C-alpha positions as CSV (number, residue, x, y, z in Angstrom):
1,M,7.3,-20.4,5.3
2,S,10.6,-18.7,5.7
3,Q,11.2,-15.1,4.5
4,I,13.4,-16.1,1.7
5,E,11.1,-19.0,0.7
6,A,8.3,-16.4,0.6
7,R,10.5,-14.1,-1.6
8,L,11.3,-17.0,-4.0
9,A,7.5,-17.7,-4.3
10,E,6.8,-14.1,-4.9
11,L,9.4,-14.1,-7.7
12,G,8.0,-17.3,-9.1
13,I,11.3,-19.1,-8.5
14,D,11.5,-22.8,-7.6
15,L,14.8,-23.6,-5.9
16,P,16.2,-26.6,-7.6
17,S,17.5,-29.8,-6.0
18,V,21.2,-29.8,-5.3
19,V,23.1,-30.8,-8.5
20,P,25.1,-34.0,-7.8
21,P,28.8,-33.6,-8.3
22,V,30.2,-34.7,-11.7
23,A,33.6,-35.5,-10.2
24,S,35.4,-35.8,-6.9
25,Y,34.1,-32.9,-4.8
26,V,31.1,-31.7,-2.7
27,P,28.6,-29.0,-3.8
28,A,29.4,-26.7,-0.8
29,V,31.6,-26.5,2.2
30,V,31.2,-24.5,5.4
31,S,34.2,-22.8,6.9
32,G,33.5,-20.7,9.9
33,S,30.7,-18.4,9.0
34,L,31.2,-18.7,5.3
35,V,29.8,-21.2,2.7
36,F,31.9,-21.8,-0.4
37,T,30.1,-23.5,-3.3
38,S,31.8,-25.5,-5.9
39,G,31.4,-24.3,-9.4
40,Q,27.8,-24.7,-10.4
41,L,26.8,-25.5,-13.9
42,P,23.4,-24.5,-15.3
43,M,22.0,-28.0,-14.9
44,V,18.2,-28.3,-15.1
45,S,16.7,-31.8,-14.4
46,G,20.2,-33.3,-14.6
47,A,21.1,-31.9,-18.0
48,L,22.7,-28.8,-19.5
49,P,20.3,-26.6,-21.4
50,A,23.0,-25.8,-24.0
51,T,26.7,-26.5,-24.6
52,G,29.5,-24.6,-26.3
53,K,31.1,-21.2,-26.4
54,V,29.4,-17.9,-25.8
55,G,29.5,-15.3,-28.6
56,D,27.9,-13.8,-31.6
57,G,27.4,-16.0,-34.7
58,H,26.4,-19.3,-36.0
59,G,27.0,-22.2,-33.7
60,L,27.7,-20.0,-30.6
61,V,25.6,-19.6,-27.5
62,P,24.0,-16.2,-27.6
63,A,24.9,-13.9,-24.7
64,A,21.3,-13.4,-23.7
65,D,20.9,-17.2,-23.3
66,A,24.1,-17.5,-21.4
67,R,22.9,-14.8,-19.0
68,E,19.8,-17.0,-18.2
69,Y,22.2,-20.0,-17.7
70,A,24.2,-17.9,-15.2
71,R,21.0,-17.2,-13.4
72,Q,20.4,-20.9,-13.2
73,C,23.9,-21.5,-11.9
74,A,23.2,-19.0,-9.1
75,L,20.0,-20.8,-8.1
76,N,21.9,-24.1,-8.2
77,G,24.4,-22.6,-5.9
78,L,21.7,-21.4,-3.5
79,A,20.4,-25.0,-3.4
80,A,23.9,-26.2,-2.4
81,V,24.1,-23.5,0.3
82,K,20.7,-24.4,1.7
83,A,21.8,-28.1,1.9
84,V,24.7,-27.2,4.2
85,I,23.1,-24.5,6.4
86,G,19.5,-25.6,6.4
87,S,17.8,-22.3,5.5
88,L,18.5,-19.5,3.2
89,D,17.2,-17.1,5.9
90,R,20.5,-17.7,7.7
91,I,22.4,-15.9,4.9
92,T,23.7,-12.5,6.2
93,Q,25.5,-11.5,2.9
94,V,26.3,-12.8,-0.5
95,V,30.0,-12.0,-0.3
96,K,31.5,-13.0,-3.7
97,V,30.3,-14.3,-7.0
98,T,32.8,-15.7,-9.5
99,G,31.5,-16.4,-13.0
100,F,33.3,-18.3,-15.7
101,V,32.1,-17.9,-19.3
102,A,33.3,-20.3,-22.0
103,S,34.0,-17.6,-24.6
104,D,34.6,-17.4,-28.3
105,P,37.9,-15.5,-28.7
106,A,36.1,-12.4,-30.0
107,F,33.6,-12.3,-27.1
108,T,34.2,-9.7,-24.4
109,G,30.7,-9.5,-22.8
110,Q,31.5,-11.7,-19.8
111,P,30.2,-9.2,-17.3
112,G,26.8,-9.0,-18.9
113,V,26.5,-12.8,-18.9
114,V,27.4,-13.0,-15.2
115,N,24.9,-10.3,-14.5
116,G,22.3,-13.1,-14.8
117,A,23.6,-14.5,-11.5
118,S,24.2,-11.2,-9.8
119,Q,20.7,-9.8,-10.6
120,V,18.8,-12.9,-9.4
121,L,20.8,-12.8,-6.1
122,G,19.8,-9.1,-5.7
123,E,16.2,-9.8,-6.5
124,I,16.1,-12.5,-3.8
125,F,18.2,-11.0,-1.1
126,G,18.0,-7.2,-1.7
127,D,20.9,-5.4,0.0
128,L,22.2,-8.7,1.4
129,G,22.7,-9.8,-2.2
130,V,25.1,-7.0,-3.2
131,H,28.5,-8.7,-3.6
132,A,32.0,-8.5,-5.0
133,R,32.4,-10.3,-8.3
134,S,34.7,-11.6,-11.0
135,A,33.6,-12.4,-14.6
136,V,36.2,-14.4,-16.4
137,G,36.4,-15.6,-20.0
138,V,37.8,-19.1,-20.4
139,A,38.5,-21.5,-23.3
140,V,36.3,-24.4,-22.1
141,L,34.3,-25.5,-19.0
142,P,33.3,-28.9,-17.7
143,L,30.9,-30.8,-19.9
144,D,31.3,-28.0,-22.5
145,S,29.0,-25.8,-20.3
146,P,28.8,-22.2,-21.5
147,V,28.9,-20.8,-17.9
148,E,29.9,-21.8,-14.4
149,V,29.3,-19.8,-11.2
150,E,30.8,-20.0,-7.7
151,L,29.3,-18.4,-4.6
152,I,30.7,-17.3,-1.3
153,V,28.0,-16.4,1.3
154,S,28.2,-15.5,5.0
155,F,25.6,-16.8,7.5
156,A,24.7,-16.7,11.1
């Protein structure tokens, strides 16, 4: 068992299968010593756990739920990375995380939502999981997903 697989087991995390693309793209691309993932939705067993805008109020996705969905997006991203480099032990740094949050116009808590992705990467990779990041509020995301996350990682 690899070091990262052991860490995932210790954390009780099962890395999901790679989410198949919903349009004309691939889940991840290698360029030099970097892997760029496509935007990852919080798919679980082929379905979104929720849809809609994030915010406070009736009919909106609560920020706490969206934070968990951002975590799932990051795990889906790691699955895509593993598929192109073979082992997560090859990761030398999580370089950048970009999180998109489908936001109600009054919602300004995008950084807290994207923390779901950032924190799980830190739990898994420790210092190698510390990264640059953007958390962006948008009007709508593919399939009406509440969140989408992209990763850039370096590897050896």
